[in-house]
Backbone as CSV, one residue per row, in Angstrom:
resi,resn,N_x,N_y,N_z,CA_x,CA_y,CA_z,C_x,C_y,C_z
1,MET,64.523,-100.386,-14.987,64.207,-100.799,-16.349,65.154,-101.917,-16.772
2,THR,64.600,-102.977,-17.324,65.405,-104.092,-17.816,65.547,-103.983,-19.339
3,GLY,66.419,-104.808,-19.883,66.578,-104.838,-21.334,65.305,-105.273,-22.036
4,HIS,64.596,-106.222,-21.425,63.339,-106.687,-22.021,62.291,-105.569,-22.016
5,GLN,62.277,-104.763,-20.954,61.352,-103.626,-20.908,61.729,-102.584,-21.948
6,LEU,63.027,-102.398,-22.136,63.496,-101.462,-23.160,62.965,-101.876,-24.531
7,ALA,63.063,-103.162,-24.849,62.552,-103.668,-26.126,61.039,-103.460,-26.230
8,LYS,60.342,-103.667,-25.126,58.887,-103.499,-25.098,58.524,-102.041,-25.389
9,TYR,59.205,-101.111,-24.728,58.919,-99.690,-24.947,59.227,-99.294,-26.389
10,ARG,60.308,-99.829,-26.926,60.686,-99.500,-28.307,59.600,-99.945,-29.279
11,ARG,59.116,-101.173,-29.072,58.078,-101.687,-29.976,56.776,-100.903,-29.830
12,GLU,56.452,-100.525,-28.588,55.217,-99.753,-28.363,55.276,-98.396,-29.074
13,LYS,56.477,-97.816,-29.143,56.651,-96.512,-29.796,56.911,-96.659,-31.295
14,LYS,56.893,-97.938,-31.761,57.084,-98.240,-33.183,58.400,-97.676,-33.713
15,LYS,59.458,-97.874,-32.953,60.785,-97.445,-33.369,61.627,-98.667,-33.721
16,THR,62.465,-98.533,-34.731,63.350,-99.630,-35.116,64.549,-99.670,-34.176
17,GLN,65.250,-100.795,-34.215,66.470,-100.885,-33.413,67.495,-99.855,-33.872
18,MET,67.560,-99.631,-35.183,68.523,-98.669,-35.712,68.233,-97.259,-35.185
19,GLU,66.967,-96.845,-35.241,66.581,-95.514,-34.749,66.883,-95.366,-33.262
20,THR,66.554,-96.398,-32.529,66.738,-96.349,-31.081,68.208,-96.343,-30.712
21,ALA,68.981,-97.186,-31.382,70.416,-97.245,-31.108,71.071,-95.893,-31.368
22,ARG,70.682,-95.252,-32.450,71.249,-93.949,-32.782,70.910,-92.914,-31.710
23,ALA,69.669,-92.943,-31.238,69.231,-91.975,-30.225,69.914,-92.221,-28.882
24,LEU,70.210,-93.477,-28.581,70.851,-93.811,-27.311,72.366,-93.707,-27.372
25,GLY,72.905,-93.555,-28.572,74.354,-93.426,-28.722,75.098,-94.736,-28.635
26,VAL,74.446,-95.826,-29.067,75.103,-97.135,-29.080,74.918,-97.756,-30.462
27,SER,75.614,-98.854,-30.702,75.452,-99.550,-31.977,74.198,-100.413,-31.944
28,GLN,73.702,-100.769,-33.117,72.522,-101.625,-33.179,72.813,-102.988,-32.558
29,THR,74.027,-103.468,-32.753,74.414,-104.756,-32.175,74.375,-104.695,-30.645
30,TYR,74.905,-103.597,-30.107,74.925,-103.452,-28.648,73.500,-103.334,-28.098
31,LEU,72.640,-102.616,-28.823,71.243,-102.501,-28.403,70.579,-103.872,-28.390
32,SER,70.889,-104.675,-29.382,70.341,-106.030,-29.446,70.765,-106.838,-28.220
33,PHE,72.041,-106.679,-27.800,72.528,-107.355,-26.597,71.791,-106.841,-25.350
34,LEU,71.559,-105.521,-25.301,70.855,-104.920,-24.162,69.439,-105.493,-24.048
35,GLU,68.748,-105.532,-25.170,67.360,-105.998,-25.161,67.255,-107.488,-24.829
36,ALA,68.312,-108.221,-25.133,68.321,-109.660,-24.836,68.814,-109.938,-23.412
37,GLY,69.204,-108.883,-22.693,69.691,-109.057,-21.332,71.126,-109.546,-21.265
38,LYS,71.872,-109.417,-22.364,73.260,-109.885,-22.398,74.250,-108.799,-22.017
39,ARG,73.773,-107.580,-21.886,74.604,-106.464,-21.436,73.805,-105.673,-20.403
40,PRO,74.484,-105.092,-19.401,73.757,-104.324,-18.378,73.255,-102.994,-18.932
41,LEU,72.062,-102.629,-18.548,71.470,-101.363,-18.965,71.854,-100.323,-17.915
42,THR,72.804,-99.465,-18.239,73.308,-98.495,-17.269,72.252,-97.445,-16.941
43,LYS,72.466,-96.733,-15.833,71.527,-95.681,-15.438,71.487,-94.572,-16.486
44,GLY,72.648,-94.310,-17.102,72.683,-93.286,-18.133,71.807,-93.649,-19.323
45,LEU,71.875,-94.911,-19.744,71.045,-95.365,-20.864,69.567,-95.418,-20.469
46,GLN,69.298,-95.791,-19.223,67.905,-95.798,-18.756,67.318,-94.390,-18.793
47,THR,68.114,-93.415,-18.380,67.646,-92.028,-18.388,67.370,-91.561,-19.814
48,LYS,68.270,-91.890,-20.728,68.073,-91.525,-22.134,66.829,-92.198,-22.708
49,ALA,66.644,-93.483,-22.370,65.493,-94.228,-22.877,64.187,-93.650,-22.338
50,ALA,64.189,-93.269,-21.061,62.972,-92.695,-20.461,62.567,-91.420,-21.183
51,LYS,63.567,-90.615,-21.548,63.276,-89.376,-22.271,62.866,-89.671,-23.714
52,LEU,63.560,-90.601,-24.360,63.282,-90.941,-25.758,61.861,-91.471,-25.931
53,PHE,61.435,-92.329,-25.013,60.118,-92.960,-25.136,59.032,-92.229,-24.343
54,ASP,59.401,-91.080,-23.776,58.456,-90.263,-23.006,57.783,-91.098,-21.918
55,LEU,58.611,-91.784,-21.124,58.104,-92.642,-20.061,57.812,-91.817,-18.813
56,PRO,56.998,-92.332,-17.906,56.723,-91.608,-16.660,58.001,-91.446,-15.848
57,PRO,58.087,-90.397,-15.028,59.311,-90.137,-14.253,59.731,-91.285,-13.345
58,THR,58.789,-92.147,-12.947,59.149,-93.279,-12.098,60.053,-94.265,-12.820
59,GLU,60.134,-94.170,-14.155,61.025,-95.046,-14.921,62.435,-94.472,-15.025
60,VAL,62.603,-93.220,-14.610,63.948,-92.633,-14.573,64.686,-93.254,-13.391
61,PRO,65.911,-93.713,-13.562,66.616,-94.356,-12.446,66.718,-93.429,-11.240
62,ALA,66.321,-93.929,-10.085,66.454,-93.158,-8.850,67.903,-93.227,-8.383
63,ARG,68.349,-92.169,-7.755,69.739,-92.120,-7.268,69.777,-92.221,-5.754
64,LEU,68.786,-92.915,-5.201,68.686,-93.047,-3.756,69.846,-93.860,-3.201
65,LYS,70.434,-93.342,-2.125,71.516,-94.049,-1.451,71.358,-93.861,0.045
66,SER,71.629,-94.926,0.800,71.503,-94.830,2.249,72.585,-93.942,2.851
67,GLY,73.772,-93.977,2.265,74.893,-93.257,2.854,74.896,-91.763,2.605
68,GLU,74.264,-91.314,1.550,74.281,-89.888,1.240,72.959,-89.488,0.609
69,LEU,72.575,-88.250,0.866,71.321,-87.750,0.330,71.560,-86.305,-0.094
70,PRO,71.436,-86.015,-1.390,71.744,-84.660,-1.858,70.754,-83.636,-1.320
71,THR,71.241,-82.428,-1.116,70.372,-81.324,-0.742,70.206,-80.425,-1.964
72,VAL,69.052,-79.829,-2.108,68.794,-78.927,-3.223,68.229,-77.624,-2.681
73,THR,68.440,-76.560,-3.417,67.901,-75.263,-3.019,66.400,-75.223,-3.288
74,ASP,65.737,-74.239,-2.724,64.305,-74.081,-2.985,64.049,-73.822,-4.466
75,ASP,64.909,-73.038,-5.100,64.733,-72.740,-6.526,64.851,-74.011,-7.365
76,GLN,65.845,-74.837,-7.044,66.026,-76.091,-7.776,64.838,-77.020,-7.559
77,LEU,64.374,-77.077,-6.323,63.240,-77.944,-6.010,61.983,-77.496,-6.747
78,ALA,61.758,-76.193,-6.812,60.589,-75.676,-7.528,60.630,-76.093,-8.992
79,SER,61.806,-76.027,-9.608,61.953,-76.440,-11.007,61.743,-77.939,-11.162
80,ASP,62.258,-78.725,-10.226,62.078,-80.176,-10.273,60.597,-80.545,-10.177
81,LEU,59.875,-79.852,-9.299,58.441,-80.104,-9.153,57.685,-79.715,-10.419
82,ALA,58.096,-78.597,-11.018,57.458,-78.163,-12.269,57.685,-79.193,-13.368
83,ASP,58.899,-79.737,-13.437,59.208,-80.736,-14.461,58.378,-82.005,-14.275
84,LEU,58.002,-82.298,-13.031,57.164,-83.472,-12.758,55.698,-83.212,-13.087
85,GLY,55.342,-81.935,-13.301,53.964,-81.615,-13.672,53.167,-80.865,-12.631
86,TYR,53.816,-80.406,-11.553,53.089,-79.686,-10.511,52.680,-78.315,-11.029
87,LEU,51.380,-78.052,-11.056,50.862,-76.835,-11.675,51.240,-75.572,-10.919
88,GLY,51.479,-75.681,-9.625,51.819,-74.504,-8.843,53.092,-73.809,-9.289
89,PHE,53.972,-74.566,-9.955,55.220,-73.981,-10.457,55.378,-74.219,-11.957
90,SER,54.269,-74.337,-12.669,54.307,-74.687,-14.092,55.132,-73.699,-14.919
91,HIS,55.215,-72.448,-14.465,55.977,-71.438,-15.217,57.475,-71.716,-15.172
92,LEU,57.902,-72.640,-14.302,59.321,-72.957,-14.175,59.693,-74.239,-14.916
93,SER,58.716,-74.853,-15.568,58.968,-76.125,-16.250,60.006,-75.959,-17.352
94,ARG,60.930,-76.929,-17.418,62.009,-76.898,-18.404,61.803,-78.039,-19.396
95,ALA,61.380,-77.691,-20.591,61.000,-78.700,-21.583,62.142,-79.656,-21.914
96,ARG,63.351,-79.162,-21.981,64.474,-79.991,-22.409,65.218,-80.652,-21.262
97,ALA,64.918,-80.265,-20.053,65.629,-80.823,-18.903,65.148,-82.246,-18.617
98,PRO,66.056,-83.150,-18.323,65.623,-84.517,-17.983,64.889,-84.518,-16.651
99,LYS,63.759,-85.213,-16.605,62.996,-85.292,-15.362,63.745,-86.150,-14.347
100,LYS,63.558,-85.838,-13.082,64.125,-86.640,-12.018,63.086,-87.644,-11.543
101,ASN,63.560,-88.728,-10.963,62.647,-89.680,-10.366,61.948,-88.989,-9.194
102,PRO,60.619,-89.109,-9.080,59.907,-88.421,-7.994,60.398,-88.799,-6.605
103,ALA,60.908,-90.014,-6.430,61.443,-90.414,-5.125,62.651,-89.564,-4.758
104,ASP,63.500,-89.273,-5.737,64.662,-88.406,-5.501,64.212,-86.999,-5.139
105,VAL,63.216,-86.497,-5.877,62.709,-85.144,-5.625,62.120,-85.053,-4.219
106,LEU,61.356,-86.054,-3.839,60.682,-86.054,-2.541,61.681,-86.094,-1.384
107,LEU,62.636,-86.999,-1.447,63.586,-87.122,-0.342,64.520,-85.920,-0.242
108,SER,64.954,-85.396,-1.384,65.823,-84.216,-1.334,65.057,-83.015,-0.795
109,ALA,63.734,-82.995,-1.021,62.902,-81.917,-0.483,62.780,-82.038,1.031
110,LEU,62.556,-83.240,1.527,62.385,-83.455,2.960,63.682,-83.274,3.731
111,ASN,64.805,-83.431,3.057,66.108,-83.337,3.701,66.568,-81.876,3.770
112,SER,65.848,-81.089,4.547,66.174,-79.661,4.645,65.689,-79.112,5.978
113,ARG,66.446,-78.197,6.535,66.034,-77.546,7.782,64.917,-76.548,7.527
114,LYS,64.910,-75.950,6.340,63.942,-74.896,6.062,63.527,-74.924,4.601
115,ARG,62.217,-74.946,4.355,61.673,-74.899,3.002,60.578,-73.840,2.954
116,ASP,60.436,-73.217,1.796,59.328,-72.307,1.572,58.013,-73.086,1.724
117,ALA,57.015,-72.452,2.333,55.745,-73.133,2.604,55.077,-73.651,1.335
118,ARG,55.234,-72.933,0.222,54.610,-73.379,-1.036,55.223,-74.680,-1.528
119,LEU,56.505,-74.874,-1.254,57.162,-76.115,-1.652,56.692,-77.273,-0.770
120,VAL,56.566,-77.011,0.514,56.105,-78.047,1.436,54.697,-78.500,1.059
121,GLU,53.846,-77.574,0.656,52.477,-77.917,0.255,52.458,-78.841,-0.962
122,ALA,53.495,-78.790,-1.782,53.548,-79.602,-3.001,53.944,-81.049,-2.726
123,LEU,54.534,-81.333,-1.573,55.092,-82.663,-1.337,54.046,-83.783,-1.288
124,PRO,52.892,-83.585,-0.644,51.878,-84.658,-0.737,51.431,-84.916,-2.176
125,TRP,51.481,-83.889,-3.021,51.113,-84.068,-4.434,52.052,-85.064,-5.100
126,VAL,53.351,-85.013,-4.778,54.306,-85.946,-5.376,53.904,-87.386,-5.045
127,VAL,53.571,-87.635,-3.783,53.155,-88.974,-3.359,51.851,-89.372,-4.041
128,LEU,50.930,-88.433,-4.117,49.618,-88.695,-4.711,49.720,-88.974,-6.208
129,GLU,50.576,-88.223,-6.881,50.714,-88.334,-8.335,51.521,-89.561,-8.745
130,PHE,52.452,-89.990,-7.875,53.327,-91.114,-8.216,53.297,-92.167,-7.096
131,PRO,52.141,-92.800,-6.888,52.026,-93.786,-5.797,52.798,-95.070,-6.052
132,ASP,53.308,-95.236,-7.291,54.036,-96.468,-7.630,55.551,-96.282,-7.587
133,MET,56.010,-95.335,-6.792,57.456,-95.182,-6.606,58.019,-96.457,-5.986
134,LYS,59.322,-96.627,-6.036,59.943,-97.797,-5.412,60.014,-97.553,-3.909
135,TRP,58.926,-97.911,-3.245,58.764,-97.566,-1.844,59.771,-98.239,-0.922
136,LYS,60.159,-99.450,-1.211,61.127,-100.122,-0.334,62.414,-99.320,-0.241
137,ASP,62.917,-98.859,-1.380,64.136,-98.049,-1.386,63.876,-96.692,-0.740
138,LEU,62.716,-96.117,-1.039,62.360,-94.812,-0.499,62.331,-94.841,1.026
139,VAL,61.676,-95.835,1.595,61.576,-95.956,3.044,62.937,-96.245,3.661
140,MET,63.724,-97.103,3.018,65.043,-97.451,3.543,65.923,-96.212,3.671
141,VAL,65.951,-95.384,2.636,66.795,-94.193,2.662,66.233,-93.163,3.651
142,ALA,64.928,-93.040,3.700,64.314,-92.109,4.657,64.710,-92.479,6.087
143,LYS,64.654,-93.760,6.411,65.021,-94.210,7.750,66.502,-93.982,8.035
144,ALA,67.341,-94.154,7.021,68.779,-93.954,7.205,69.108,-92.507,7.546
145,HIS,68.220,-91.592,7.155,68.461,-90.168,7.413,67.448,-89.579,8.399
146,ASP,66.768,-90.444,9.132,65.790,-90.023,10.153,64.698,-89.131,9.569
147,LEU,64.246,-89.458,8.376,63.197,-88.681,7.715,61.870,-89.431,7.672
148,GLN,61.769,-90.559,8.401,60.567,-91.375,8.288,59.322,-90.675,8.815
149,ASN,59.457,-89.823,9.823,58.276,-89.111,10.313,57.770,-88.113,9.280
150,ARG,58.685,-87.404,8.663,58.299,-86.445,7.624,57.660,-87.161,6.436
151,LEU,58.290,-88.246,6.004,57.747,-89.011,4.880,56.400,-89.621,5.252
152,GLY,56.297,-90.139,6.467,55.047,-90.740,6.897,53.910,-89.733,6.921
153,PHE,54.187,-88.532,7.412,53.153,-87.504,7.468,52.722,-87.078,6.073
154,VAL,53.681,-86.855,5.184,53.361,-86.449,3.809,52.528,-87.533,3.126
155,THR,52.867,-88.788,3.375,52.103,-89.904,2.815,50.697,-89.944,3.418
156,ASP,50.597,-89.662,4.695,49.314,-89.605,5.395,48.406,-88.554,4.750
157,VAL,48.938,-87.365,4.520,48.160,-86.284,3.907,47.732,-86.671,2.491
158,ALA,48.660,-87.262,1.723,48.335,-87.687,0.358,47.231,-88.739,0.372
159,ARG,47.298,-89.651,1.324,46.266,-90.687,1.434,44.903,-90.069,1.742
160,GLN,44.884,-89.057,2.602,43.624,-88.373,2.920,43.033,-87.696,1.684
161,VAL,43.897,-87.092,0.856,43.431,-86.454,-0.379,42.858,-87.509,-1.318
162,ALA,43.539,-88.657,-1.432,43.050,-89.736,-2.294,41.678,-90.215,-1.830
163,GLU,41.489,-90.311,-0.525,40.190,-90.730,0.008,39.122,-89.692,-0.299
164,PHE,39.476,-88.409,-0.189,38.530,-87.335,-0.493,38.097,-87.399,-1.956
165,ARG,39.023,-87.809,-2.821,38.726,-87.924,-4.252,38.039,-89.245,-4.594
166,ALA,37.848,-90.078,-3.593,37.272,-91.416,-3.798,38.165,-92.285,-4.673
167,ASP,39.478,-92.044,-4.612,40.450,-92.850,-5.340,40.927,-93.955,-4.398
168,ARG,40.141,-95.002,-4.302,40.414,-96.058,-3.329,41.703,-96.816,-3.620
169,GLU,41.999,-97.008,-4.894,43.211,-97.765,-5.253,44.454,-97.063,-4.726
170,THR,44.551,-95.757,-4.993,45.711,-95.004,-4.519,45.725,-94.931,-3.000
171,ALA,44.578,-94.689,-2.402,44.493,-94.599,-0.944,44.957,-95.893,-0.280
172,ASN,44.570,-97.032,-0.830,44.973,-98.318,-0.259,46.477,-98.547,-0.386
173,LYS,47.047,-98.163,-1.539,48.498,-98.311,-1.725,49.256,-97.482,-0.699
174,LEU,48.822,-96.243,-0.535,49.518,-95.342,0.389,49.332,-95.772,1.834
175,ALA,48.165,-96.307,2.146,47.906,-96.764,3.511,48.862,-97.888,3.909
176,GLN,49.208,-98.745,2.962,50.127,-99.847,3.246,51.497,-99.324,3.644
177,TRP,51.994,-98.335,2.901,53.322,-97.805,3.196,53.300,-96.882,4.404
178,GLU,52.183,-96.240,4.611,52.011,-95.428,5.815,52.129,-96.318,7.054
179,SER,51.534,-97.498,6.969,51.589,-98.442,8.076,53.014,-98.909,8.340
180,LYS,53.771,-99.176,7.276,55.159,-99.613,7.438,56.004,-98.505,8.061
181,LEU,55.766,-97.272,7.655,56.509,-96.149,8.224,56.138,-95.946,9.691
182,GLU,54.900,-96.263,10.022,54.428,-96.137,11.408,55.269,-96.997,12.348
183,HIS,55.683,-98.169,11.882,56.454,-99.095,12.708,57.843,-98.560,13.039
184,SER,58.353,-97.657,12.222,59.702,-97.128,12.460,59.666,-95.659,12.886
185,LYS,58.494,-95.193,13.315,58.318,-93.783,13.676,59.226,-93.397,14.840
186,LEU,59.840,-92.243,14.714,60.692,-91.720,15.776,59.841,-91.001,16.810
187,GLU,60.224,-91.105,18.080,59.455,-90.474,19.148,59.791,-88.990,19.305
188,ARG,60.956,-88.585,18.854,61.336,-87.175,19.030,60.482,-86.280,18.144
189,GLU,60.254,-85.064,18.629,59.442,-84.108,17.889,60.280,-83.431,16.814
190,ASP,59.678,-83.219,15.663,60.373,-82.650,14.507,59.455,-81.614,13.864
191,THR,59.954,-80.952,12.853,59.129,-80.039,12.059,59.104,-80.548,10.629
192,LEU,58.225,-79.975,9.825,58.201,-80.340,8.406,58.994,-79.276,7.658
193,CYS,60.319,-79.400,7.772,61.247,-78.484,7.086,61.029,-77.030,7.522
194,ASN,60.879,-76.827,8.822,60.734,-75.469,9.341,61.356,-75.386,10.728
195,GLU,62.644,-75.743,10.805,63.317,-75.812,12.090,63.697,-74.447,12.656
196,THR,63.477,-73.389,11.888,63.820,-72.050,12.367,62.618,-71.334,12.981
197,MET,61.498,-72.024,13.168,60.310,-71.382,13.727,60.585,-70.903,15.156
198,THR,59.862,-69.905,15.560,60.063,-69.317,16.879,59.493,-70.201,17.971
199,ALA,59.871,-69.906,19.194,59.357,-70.652,20.341,57.843,-70.476,20.456
200,ALA,57.358,-69.284,20.135,55.919,-69.024,20.196,55.171,-69.872,19.169
201,GLU,55.741,-70.000,17.962,55.117,-70.830,16.928,55.076,-72.294,17.367
202,ARG,56.163,-72.759,17.949,56.218,-74.144,18.409,55.156,-74.411,19.478
203,LYS,55.034,-73.473,20.400,54.066,-73.637,21.477,52.645,-73.675,20.930
204,TRP,52.351,-72.816,19.968,51.017,-72.774,19.384,50.705,-74.063,18.635
205,LEU,51.680,-74.545,17.857,51.461,-75.753,17.064,51.316,-76.999,17.923
206,GLN,51.921,-77.006,19.085,51.796,-78.176,19.954,50.349,-78.463,20.330
207,THR,49.520,-77.419,20.341,48.109,-77.606,20.697,47.168,-77.468,19.505
208,GLN,47.614,-76.788,18.445,46.715,-76.480,17.331,46.985,-77.279,16.058
209,ARG,48.030,-78.068,16.051,48.361,-78.809,14.829,47.294,-79.854,14.514
210,PRO,47.189,-80.257,13.225,46.222,-81.298,12.845,46.553,-82.620,13.528
211,GLU,45.581,-83.486,13.624,45.773,-84.775,14.284,46.863,-85.600,13.602
212,ALA,46.917,-85.554,12.274,47.949,-86.321,11.557,49.342,-85.843,11.945
213,ALA,49.513,-84.533,12.091,50.818,-83.987,12.479,51.173,-84.430,13.900
214,ARG,50.163,-84.460,14.781,50.401,-84.923,16.156,50.821,-86.395,16.155
215,ARG,50.174,-87.180,15.321,50.472,-88.616,15.259,51.894,-88.874,14.778
216,TRP,52.370,-88.028,13.881,53.714,-88.205,13.334,54.756,-87.350,14.047
217,HIS,54.383,-86.769,15.180,55.299,-85.976,16.013,55.936,-84.823,15.243
218,LEU,55.107,-84.158,14.430,55.604,-83.030,13.654,54.888,-81.743,14.069
219,LEU,55.643,-80.660,14.120,55.071,-79.342,14.360,54.830,-78.683,13.005
220,THR,53.614,-78.800,12.517,53.239,-78.232,11.226,51.731,-78.033,11.194
221,SER,51.292,-77.058,10.430,49.854,-76.812,10.283,49.330,-77.356,8.958
222,LEU,50.185,-78.041,8.198,49.767,-78.548,6.887,48.591,-79.513,7.028
223,SER,47.568,-79.277,6.242,46.368,-80.111,6.277,45.809,-80.226,4.866
224,PRO,45.239,-81.374,4.505,44.672,-81.526,3.148,43.550,-80.540,2.860
225,HIS,42.925,-79.997,3.890,41.807,-79.068,3.698,42.245,-77.763,3.035
226,TYR,43.529,-77.452,3.101,44.000,-76.180,2.552,44.804,-76.334,1.268
227,LEU,44.819,-77.538,0.704,45.584,-77.786,-0.506,44.690,-77.626,-1.736
228,ASN,45.126,-76.777,-2.679,44.312,-76.524,-3.879,44.044,-77.797,-4.673
229,TYR,45.036,-78.697,-4.752,44.867,-79.897,-5.569,44.040,-80.975,-4.873
230,ALA,43.623,-80.707,-3.632,42.797,-81.684,-2.922,41.343,-81.622,-3.364
231,ARG,40.982,-80.544,-4.058,39.593,-80.364,-4.457,39.299,-81.097,-5.762
C-alpha cells in the first residue's frame, strides 16, 4: 500500500483526514505527509489502515522473507483460515483479530511436516479465493524453503476448481504461476504435509495418487473432486 492508495481508500470510505489520523494514531499533518508520499507508510500503519477501511486481506502487509519462515500450529492455522473467510472453520473466526495476508497463511501452512487433513484441504481454497496475492514474493520464498512442489500442486488443484466453476479469469491467472513453478520443480519426492505416513501408505500412493500429485512429485490423495467448495 502506498500513501496515494491510503488517500484513495480514505476518500472512498468518506473519512476525513482528522478521523483517519486519530484512528491510525498519528497527527493530521503526518497523515498528510503520508498521503503525499513524503513519509514512508510503515507495515504497522498499513495493517491498521487495512483494518480501518475493511480492505481485503491481500492489502495487509505480507511478512514473507527468504531467510526465515514462521511455523504455526494446526490450531493457529485453523483460526487464520477462519479469519480469511474459510467456512470449514467459521466457528473459529475472531472478529477483532487482525487478518493475516493470505500469502503468509499459505506458506506457513505448507511449511510443516504434518498437518491435519482438514487443514490441507483448505489450502487450494486460499489460492482460489485470493488469486491476486503477490506471487513473485510468494514463489521466491517458497523456492528458498524448497516448498515449490507443494505450492505448485496446491495451485494446480485451485486452478482445476476454477475451471470446474467456469471461472476462466482466475484459472488463467493461476495457470501462469503454475507454469512458473513448474520450471523450478524439484525432482525429489515429497508429501503434502504428511511426512509421518507409513511405508504402506507411501507404496499405495505411488500408484493411486491423482495425476496432478504425480506431476508435482507429491504423495497425496488430495483431489478437487473431494473438496466441498469445488461444487
